[in-house]
C-alpha distance (Angstrom), angle and dihedral (degrees) to the residues before:
residue distance angle dihedral
M1 . . .
R2 3.93 . .
Q3 3.67 123.4 .
A4 3.81 118.5 -111.6
N5 3.82 123.2 -135.9
A6 3.77 130.4 -167.8
K7 3.85 93.8 -92.0
R8 3.81 97.4 44.7
P9 3.75 115.8 42.1
L10 3.81 111.3 -166.3
L11 3.75 112.4 -108.3
W12 3.85 127.9 -141.8
L13 3.73 128.0 -167.1
D14 3.66 89.5 -98.9
D15 3.72 91.0 61.0
L16 3.79 96.4 55.6
A17 3.89 131.6 88.8
P18 3.82 137.1 160.6
G19 3.73 113.4 -81.5
Q20 3.83 99.0 29.4
A21 3.78 109.7 134.9
F22 3.79 130.5 -151.2
E23 3.83 133.5 -177.9
S24 3.81 140.1 -153.3
S25 3.73 137.1 -146.4
C26 3.75 120.7 -103.0
R27 3.86 130.3 -98.7
T28 3.81 125.7 -163.4
I29 3.90 114.3 -138.8
T30 3.80 113.4 -142.6
R31 3.73 131.1 -154.2
D32 3.92 90.5 -119.5
E33 3.83 89.3 49.8
I34 3.81 92.6 51.7
V35 3.87 93.5 49.6
T36 3.73 95.5 42.4
F37 3.81 96.5 50.3
A38 3.82 90.8 44.1
A39 3.74 93.2 47.1
A40 3.73 88.4 56.6
F41 3.84 102.2 36.5
D42 3.86 110.9 13.3
P43 3.80 111.0 19.1
Q44 3.69 99.0 -178.2
P45 3.94 116.5 144.3
F46 3.95 93.5 -114.5
H47 3.83 88.7 59.8
V48 3.70 100.7 41.5
D49 3.82 109.5 27.3
E50 3.77 121.7 56.0
E51 3.79 96.4 -158.8
A52 3.88 93.8 47.0
A53 3.81 88.6 46.6
K54 3.77 90.2 56.1
A55 3.88 90.0 59.0
S56 3.91 93.3 46.2
L57 3.77 133.1 87.9
F58 3.85 86.8 -90.4
K59 3.80 95.4 57.5
G60 3.76 90.0 -143.4
L61 3.72 144.9 19.8
A62 3.87 111.6 -45.1
A63 3.69 132.9 179.9
S64 3.72 120.0 -110.6
G65 3.75 114.5 -99.7
I66 3.79 88.5 -125.8
H67 3.95 87.2 54.8
T68 3.80 88.0 52.4
F69 3.72 92.2 48.7
A70 3.83 93.0 47.7
V71 3.80 91.7 50.8
S72 3.90 88.5 48.3
I73 3.80 90.2 53.1
R74 3.78 91.3 53.2
L75 3.80 92.3 47.8
L76 3.78 87.5 50.1
L77 3.76 91.8 50.5
E78 3.85 88.5 52.8
S79 3.75 95.4 41.1
T80 3.84 129.4 103.8
F81 3.84 85.5 -99.8
A82 3.94 96.1 92.3
L83 3.74 115.9 162.0
A84 3.83 115.7 -158.2
S85 3.78 91.4 -133.4
G86 3.81 97.4 46.9
L87 3.84 126.1 -108.2
I88 3.78 109.4 -57.0
S89 3.87 112.5 168.5
T90 3.74 128.3 -161.7
G91 3.91 93.4 -162.5
G92 3.68 137.0 -77.8
E93 3.72 146.2 -176.3
I94 3.77 121.6 -79.1
Q95 3.94 128.4 -169.2
W96 3.74 129.4 -177.1
K97 3.78 109.9 -146.2
K98 3.81 106.3 174.9
P99 3.77 133.6 6.3
V100 3.73 121.3 -94.4
R101 3.89 112.2 -129.9
P102 3.75 135.5 -165.9
G103 3.80 109.8 -76.6
D104 3.88 95.6 23.3
V105 3.72 112.0 138.9
L106 3.84 110.6 -143.2
R107 3.89 130.1 -159.0
L108 3.79 135.5 163.5
K109 3.82 136.4 -116.7
I110 3.82 108.0 -160.6
E111 3.76 125.8 -174.0
I112 3.76 133.9 169.6
S113 3.72 112.3 -119.9
D114 3.93 99.4 173.5
V115 3.70 139.4 11.5
A116 3.85 116.1 -168.0
T117 3.84 119.1 -173.3
D118 3.78 133.0 -170.9
P119 3.84 115.5 -149.2
E120 3.69 88.7 -154.5
S121 3.88 96.3 52.2
D122 3.80 135.2 66.0
R123 3.89 87.1 -131.5
G124 3.79 148.2 47.3
T125 3.73 141.7 -171.6
V126 3.68 125.5 -100.6
T127 3.86 122.1 -164.1
L128 3.79 117.4 -151.0
D129 3.76 132.1 -159.6
I130 3.83 105.3 -147.3
Q131 3.77 125.9 -174.7
T132 3.73 122.6 -173.8
L133 3.89 109.4 -154.8
N134 3.66 133.4 -171.4
Q135 3.81 127.6 -137.5
N136 3.81 90.1 -82.7
D137 3.90 90.7 55.6
E138 3.75 88.4 -111.0
V139 3.87 114.4 146.4
V140 3.82 110.6 -118.3
Q141 3.74 98.1 170.3
T142 3.88 139.4 11.0
F143 3.72 123.8 -161.2
A144 3.73 128.7 -178.3
P145 3.92 108.5 -167.7
R146 3.71 128.0 175.5
V147 3.78 108.8 -140.0
V148 3.85 131.6 -171.6
A149 3.75 116.8 -116.9
F150 3.73 124.7 -174.6
K151 3.89 125.7 -140.1
R152 3.75 118.1 -110.7
P153 3.84 107.8 -87.7
R154 3.82 112.3 -112.4
N155 3.82 92.6 -119.7
S156 3.75 90.6 54.0
H157 3.75 127.9 94.8
């Protein structure tokens, strides 16, 4: 189990309800980070070559959607939504709404949309609505994962 700190109390299934909202810190995306990530994992011209990117649909260098997703997962793991059992996803829907550019500052808005419990089990499923926003509060990505959350152990406070 993960360790709690004063800013991030660990959450159990019993602590969660639809409508609860959480937040993340911010992360600035650099040109070098965009190119390095894309060169390793998504080496398309509009992610690695500024001149080629100008002639593309994006009209300039844009982070890979996979890069945006990876940054969003890191922000989620560091957010105020801290499950005691860690973040275990069973899937979800993702949409990229707007390109992420060098210099963009990303952050997350996280809201619980559904909590499903099973009285016969020690766990349940929590559905999140996550928006990744840039510095202008424009939504660049949405993600609606279903994550596993465990019930508080009986011997725990």
